[in-house]
C-alpha positions in Angstrom: -5.4 -31.4 12.9 -6.1 -29.3 16.0 -3.4 -26.8 14.8 -5.0 -26.6 11.3 -8.4 -25.9 12.8 -7.0 -23.2 15.1 -5.3 -21.5 12.1 -8.5 -21.8 10.0 -10.5 -20.2 12.9 -8.2 -17.2 12.8 -7.8 -16.9 9.0 -11.4 -17.3 8.0 -12.7 -14.2 9.8 -9.7 -12.1 8.6 -10.3 -13.2 5.0 -14.0 -12.6 5.3 -13.4 -9.1 6.7 -11.0 -8.3 3.9 -13.5 -9.5 1.2 -16.3 -7.6 2.9 -14.3 -4.3 2.9 -13.6 -4.7 -0.8 -17.2 -5.7 -1.6 -18.5 -2.7 0.3 -16.1 -0.3 -1.5 -17.1 -1.8 -4.8 -20.7 -1.1 -4.0 -19.8 2.5 -3.4 -19.9 2.6 0.4 -17.3 5.0 1.9 -15.1 3.2 4.5 -14.7 5.0 7.8 -11.1 5.9 8.8 -9.9 6.2 5.2 -6.8 8.4 4.7 -5.3 9.9 1.6 -2.4 8.9 -0.6 -0.4 11.9 0.7 0.0 15.6 1.0 1.0 18.1 -1.7 3.0 19.9 1.1 6.4 18.6 1.9 6.5 16.7 5.3 9.9 16.3 6.9 10.8 12.6 7.3 8.0 11.5 5.0 8.3 9.3 1.9 8.2 11.2 -1.4 5.6 9.8 -3.8 6.3 10.8 -7.4 3.1 10.8 -9.5 3.1 9.4 -13.0 0.4 9.2 -15.6 -0.4 5.9 -17.2 -2.0 5.0 -20.5 -5.6 3.9 -20.4 -5.8 0.1 -20.2 -2.6 -0.3 -18.1 -3.0 -3.5 -16.1 0.2 -3.6 -14.1 2.9 -1.5 -12.5 4.9 0.4 -15.1 8.7 0.6 -15.6 9.1 3.8 -13.6 12.5 4.5 -15.3 10.7 5.0 -18.6 8.2 7.6 -17.3 8.6 11.2 -16.3 6.9 12.3 -13.0 4.2 15.0 -13.1 4.4 15.9 -9.5 5.1 14.8 -5.9 3.2 14.1 -2.7 4.4 13.1 0.7 3.2 10.3 3.0 4.1 8.9 6.4 1.9 5.9 6.2 -0.3 3.8 3.8 -3.8 3.6 5.3 -6.4 4.2 2.6 -9.1 1.6 3.0 -10.8 0.7 -0.3 -13.1 3.6 -1.1 -14.4 5.8 -3.9 -11.6 8.1 -5.1 -12.8 11.2 -6.9 -10.8 14.1 -5.5 -7.5 13.5 -7.3 -4.4 15.1 -5.7 -5.3 18.7 -4.6 -2.5 21.0 -5.5 -0.8 18.5 -7.8 -3.3 16.9 -10.2 -7.0 16.2 -10.6 -6.3 12.7 -12.1 -8.4 10.0 -10.5 -7.5 7.0 -12.7 -4.7 5.7 -14.8 -1.8 6.8 -12.6 1.1 5.3 -10.6 2.9 6.5 -7.5 6.5 5.5 -6.5 7.2 6.4 -2.9 10.8 6.4 -1.7 12.6 7.3 1.5 14.2 5.9 4.6 12.7 4.1 7.6 14.5 3.8 11.0 13.7 0.2 12.1 13.4 0.2 15.9 13.8 -3.6 16.5 16.0 -6.1 14.7 14.5 -9.4 13.6 11.9 -10.8 11.3 9.2 -8.2 10.3 6.0 -9.4 8.7 4.0 -7.2 6.3 0.5 -7.4 4.9 -0.4 -5.3 1.8 -3.8 -4.5 0.4 -3.9 -2.6 -2.9 -6.4 -1.9 -5.6 -5.2 -2.2 -8.4 -1.7 -3.3 -7.6 1.4 -2.5 -5.5 4.8 -3.6 -4.4 6.6 -3.1 -1.1 10.4 -3.1 -1.1 13.0 -2.7 1.6 16.6 -2.1 0.7 15.8 -3.1 -2.9 14.3 -6.5 -1.8 10.8 -7.3 -2.7 8.8 -8.0 0.5 5.1 -8.0 -0.7 3.8 -8.0 -4.3 0.2 -7.6 -5.4 0.9 -6.7 -9.0 -1.2 -7.4 -10.9 -3.9 -7.4 -8.3 -4.5 -10.8 -6.7 -7.9 -12.4 -6.1 -7.1 -12.5 -2.3 -7.8 -9.2 -0.6 -4.1 -8.9 0.5 -0.7 -10.4 0.2 1.9 -11.1 2.9 5.6 -11.1 3.1 8.4 -11.1 5.7 12.0 -9.9 5.9 14.8 -10.1 8.5 16.0 -6.5 9.3 18.7 -5.1 11.4 17.9 -2.1 13.6 18.6 1.3 12.0 18.1 3.0 8.7 16.7 1.2 5.7 15.6 2.3 2.2 11.9 1.7 1.6 9.8 1.9 -1.6 6.1 1.5 -2.3 5.1 1.2 -5.9 1.3 1.6 -6.6 -0.9 1.9 -9.6 -4.5 2.9 -10.2 -6.4 1.7 -13.2 -10.0 2.7 -14.0 -12.0 4.9 -11.7 -13.2 5.0 -9.0 -12.4 2.4 -6.3 -8.9 2.8 -4.8 -7.2 1.3 -1.8 -3.7 1.1 -0.4 -2.9 -0.2 3.1 0.2 -1.6 4.6 0.4 -3.4 8.0 3.6 -4.3 9.8 4.2 -6.8 12.6 7.5 -6.2 14.4 9.5 -9.1 16.0 7.4 -10.3 19.0 4.9 -7.5 18.5 1.4 -7.0 17.2 0.2 -5.9 13.8 -0.4 -2.2 13.2 -0.6 0.1 10.2 3.0 0.7 9.1 4.3 4.2 9.6 7.7 5.8 8.7 7.8 7.4 12.1 
């Protein structure tokens, strides 16, 4: 019982904070520290995110093999707290709704062992490593985030983030990683 109460004491504030962030974003408040989904300019070592247009009313991630990309952006991390998204993709597209992104690239894992991931996405996303599904929020879950873990060897691994945005204008995509024996931080390819 004591262990359950200790777990609840940690989980409840985290869940409340996540719900509060989504609630604030839904009410139109900009979140501090928000990033972007990527840059139109190529970044060495970054993941390439191919942009796809979706049909209005799409409610889940598409079959990317059946779509043609309309452009690319590059990202080294996923740290876009839920916020109002009205700028589109400068230099690529002005689309602010009904789109999907499929980021692919390699990640050099610094420490072997079990890695834990936490994924927040509005509307939905999937995080894959070496083709294995690690975290899946498609379609969007009621909880503010989903979690997953995977045992990885040190060295190069293929990573993929699939993300879709439905109706305007709230958007969010964040990925946290906890290395073996370490502390949680926003995941970064570098």
